[in-house]
N, C-alpha and C positions, 0 to 999 in steps of 0.2 A: 504494500500500500504506500502511496506517496505521503511524504511528511506533511503535517498540517501547516497552514500559512501560505503566503503568496509564493509562487514559483520564482526562483532567482533568475535575473536576467543574465543570460550567458553572452558575454562580449568577446568577440574575436579580435585579435591583434592583426595588423598588416604584416605582410611578409617582410622579414629583414632583407637588406639589399642582397646578401649572398644567396639567400634562398630564392628570391625573385629572379636573380640571374640564372640560377640552376634550373628553375622551372620554365624559363623562357629561352634557354640555350638551344641552338639548332640541333646539336648532337643529341641532347636529351629528348627533344621533341621527335626526332627521327626514331629514337629508340621506343618512345611511347607508341608510335604507329606500327613499327615493325614487330616488336616483341609482344605488346599487350593488346594489339588490335590487328592480328594477321589477316583477318577476313575483311578488313576495311569497312567497319561500321561507321567510321567518322570520328573516332575517339580524339585524334589530334585536332581536328577542326572544331570539335566541341570545346576543348580546353582553350584553344587560341581565341575563340569567340568570347569565352568567359573572361579571360584576362584582359582583352582589349576593350570590351564593352562594360564590364562590371555587372553583367546581368546575373541573376540567380541561376543556379544550375538547372532548375526546373524550367525556367523561361527559355533557356537555350535548347534543352532537350525537346521542347514542344514547338520549336520553330516549324512553320509550314514550308512547303516546297518553294512557293513564290514569296518568300519573306523579304527579299531585297528588291530594290528598284532605284532608279534615278529620278530625281525631282528637281528641276532647275539645274541639272548637271551635277547635283550632289548625290552621293551614295547614301542610301537610307536603309535601315533595318526595321521591319515591322515585327512586333512580338506581342505576346499576351502578358501584359503587366498587371492585369486585374485578378489573375488566378481563376477566372471563371469563364475562360474560353473566348474572350474578346480580343482579337488581334488588331487593335486599333491604335496602338502606340508606336511611334517611330522615333528612332534616334539616328544621328549621323554617325557613319562608320568610316574608317580609313580605307583607301583604295586596296591595299593588300588583302584586307579581310573581305572586302567586297568580291574580289577575284577568287579568293579561296572558297567562299560560299557558293559562288557561281559554278566553280568546278565540282563542288559537292552536289549541286543540283543535277548536273549532267551525269554524275555517277549514279545517283538515285534513279534518274530516268532510265539509264541503261540497264539497271537491274530489273526494273519493272518491265521494260521491253523484252529482255531476255526471258523473263518468267512467263509472260503472256503472249509473246510473239507480236506485239503491237504497242505503239505508244499509248499513254493514258489519254482518256477523253478529257474534255474541259472540266466536267464534274468530278472525275476521279483525280485529276491534277489538283483541283482546289482542296480536296480532302487529304491529300498526301502529306506526310511529314517529311521534313528535310533529312532527318536521321531516323529512318524507319527501322523497326525491329525486323528480324528475318524469320521469326518463328510464329506460325499461326497468324500471319499478317499478310494475306495475299494482295490486298489492295494498297498496302504501305501506309495506311492511315494511322497506325499506332506507332509512336516513337519508341526508341530504346528506353529502358527503365533507368531510374536513378540508381537502383541496386547494381545494375550492369556497369554503369559508369563508375560508381564509388569503388567497387571491388578492383577494377583495373587501375583506377587512379591511385588507390592506396598501394597496390603492388608496385606501381612505377615509382612512387615517392620512396618506398622502402628500398628499392634498387639503387636509388640515387644516394641513399645514406645521408640525408640532410635533416633528419628528425621527423617528427610527426606533425603533419600539416593537412588542412582540409581545403577543398576548392573554394569554399565560401569566403576564405580570407583574401582571395583576389579582389572581391568587392570592396573590402576594407582598404586594401592597398590602393586601388584606384581612387577612392574617396580622399584618402590622405594625400595622394599625389595631386589631385585637383586643388585641394586646399593650399598646398605648398606653392602652386603656380598662380595663386591669386583668386581662385573661385570662392564665392561666399557659400554659406550653408544653404541658402535658397537655391543657388545654381546647382549645388550637389544634390539637393533634395529633388529638384526637377529632373536631373539627368538619371538618377538612380531610381526614381519613381517612388519616393517616400511621401507619406501623408503630411508630415510636419517636420519643422526644423529639429524638434526634440528627438524624433526618430532618426533623423539624419546624423545627429551627434553620436549615435552608437557606432556609426561607420567611420568616424573620423578620429584618428589617433595622431596627435601632434606632439612630438618629443620636445623637450626643453631646448635642445640645440636648434631645432627648426624655428621655434618661437623666437629665440635670440637672434637668429639670422634675419627673420622678418623685421624684428624691432630695430635692428641695426641698419637695415636698408631703407625702410619706409618711414618717411617723415610727413606729418601733416601739421597744419597751422593749429595752434592751441586756442582755447576758448577766449583768451584775452587779446587775440589778434584782430586785425581789421576784417579778415575773412576766415573764421574758424572752420577747421575741417578740410581746408584746401590741401590737396596732395602737393607736397613740395619736391619729393624725389621718390624714385622707385628702384627696385633691384635691377642691376645691369646683367645682361647675358654674358656668360663667360666666353672668352675667345678660345679658339683652338690653340693647341700647343705651338703649332707652326706660326700662327699669327703673333702669339706672345713672344716667341723667340726672335721674330723679325724685328720687334720693337725694343728688345732688351739692349741695354748699353752697359759695357764693362766700366763701372765707376772707379775701379781700383787704379786705373791708369790715366784717365783723361777727365778728371773732375776735381773740383775744389768745393768744400762745404759752403752752403748758403743757408739762408733762413728758410727752414722747412723743406730743403731739398739739396740739390747739387748743381753747380754751374759747370757746363761742359764747353764753354767758349774758350778756345785754345789759348789766345793771348792772355786771358785772365788766369787760366790754369797754370801757365808758365811763369806767372808772376807779374803780368802787366796790369795796368789800371783798367777798371771796368768802364767801357764807353757809355753805358746806360745809367751810370751813377747809382749802381746797386738796385735798380728797379727789376729785381729778379722775376717777380711774379708775372710780369708782362713781357718777358724775354723768351724767345724761341729756344734758347740754349739752356733754359732751366728745366731740370728733370726731377722726377719723384722716384724714390726708392721704396722697397717694401717696408723699411723701417720708418718711413714717413706716413704710413697709412693712418694710424691712429691719431697722429698729430693733426692731419687734415680732416679727419672725421670730427675731431673736437672743434676745429675751425668752422666746419659746416654747421655743427650744432650751435655754435656761438652766433654765426651769421643769421641762421634761421630764427634764433631767439630774438635777435634785434629786429628782424623783419616782422615778427609776430607783434611786436610792440609799436609798430608804425602807426602814426595817427590816422592814416587813411589808406585806401586801397592803392591809390596811385603811388604813394611812397613805398609801400610794401612791394608792389610790382617792380618799381625801379630798383630796389635793393636786390630782389631776386634776379633781375636782368643783369645787374653788375656782377653778381656772384655766379651766374650761369656757366661761364667758361671754366671757372675753378671747379664747380660741381661736376661738370662733364669730365674734367681731368680726373677727379676722384673716382667717378664711376668707371672710367677707363682703367685706372690703376687696379681697382678691384677685379675687373674683368680679366686683365692681363695676369694678375696673380692667381686667379682661379684657373686660368688656362694652363699655367705652369704647375698647378698643384701646391702653391705656396700661400694661399689665402688664409688658411687656418693657422699656419705658422706666423704670418704677419699679425694676425689678430691676437695671438698668444703672447707676442713680445711686450705689448703695452709700454712701449718706450715713451719717455718724456724728455724734455730738455733737461740737461744737468742742472740748470738754474732751479728747477722745481725741487730738486733734492738738496742742493748745496747753495741755497739762496744767499746766505751771508758770505760764502767764499767768493761767489761771482759778483757780488755787489760792493765789495770792499776793494779799493785800489790805492796805490801809493805812487807818488812821483819818484822817478829814478834818482834825481839829484838829491832829494831828501833821504832816500834809502841809503845812498852812498855816504852821505854825511853822518847818518845815524850809525852806519856800520863802522865808521872811523872813530866814533865816540865810544864804542864798546871796548872794554878792557881786553888786552891781548890774551889773557888766560881764559876769557869767556868764549872767545871764538877761535881758540887754537893757534893764536899768534898770526892769524890771517891778516889782521889789521895792522900789524907792526910793519912800519916802513912803507905803508901804503900812501898813495898820492890821491887824496880824496877829490880834489878839484878836477884834476885831469881825468881820473876814472869816471867821475860823475858826468863830465862833459862828453866823454866817449860813449858812455852808456846811454845818455840821452839821444845822441846822434844815431846810435844803433837802433834804439827803440823807435 
């Protein structure tokens, strides 16, 4: 007998990255079809449809023969989302899946033709399942059962030796992926066919690191700004590794430190004077390094905070316009570091200016002439006799000239 009280809600987690890769690997999928579905009932096609669309297993198993079509040039999939036999819900699907399901349709039709010696009539075709069972199913109207799919899927996962997983977790994985790419719970609910946002929340698992990544990339104007809630910046797409390497500069040989970055203008690097009067941030030879990322993120935060407190929309828009090139450079730096796989390392550095840690050391200075005179006044035994016989005036003059 079941225990008294309400039934606990069983929540499934998304697939971890390594499990998701294993379950979508071409070699693994080929083994799924060859070893666990040798008579070609469509096991691989069913699984790929599940992971691409996030549909429930039952919804995919019950797909009808003519479940796909093009509408306005877009590939669409019609399915039974109501669980009561109403195939009136459509979602957009990618082209590879559309072509795979079209090939499965031809396979199903060829099996019917081979069995009956003729193609199905219009009425028979309308009633046929895309993945029909082969036993006691002469008209192909009954689909393969969930038990048939579950037994073979479990055996495949056991062969991969990746732990215990169930196909319904693909639905959770898709929901989480949609959220990471900016979809709202309302969008996810609409796509997955949920009744309410609360129900959709069961399909969304967002780790702390993902939340931190979103918070670090997305900025909106605060309630005290002239335009509260306005999107100020968004996540930048990562470059490819080749693109990032093409932009990389070897700073160890051809640069000199500057405020918030490095100068690569060769005359200045070799010791010459800056022709732009140290206006680094408007110079094409000014470059940013991975160690500068957090420094500029704080600058962006400071700039946006000033813009939020602008007295009117025009001033706020002007401030954002002035900072726009710098914001674009910061986004580009993040994209380049992500392409090289160094973004996490750059965020972990949390470097600050030495002044932040050694404020008194960096803010206290002495004139060289006064230091030389003070050193001459120190008794010889206190400084190891270094001051004995010294020439303070000449040394002070030479030191001032050197400085």
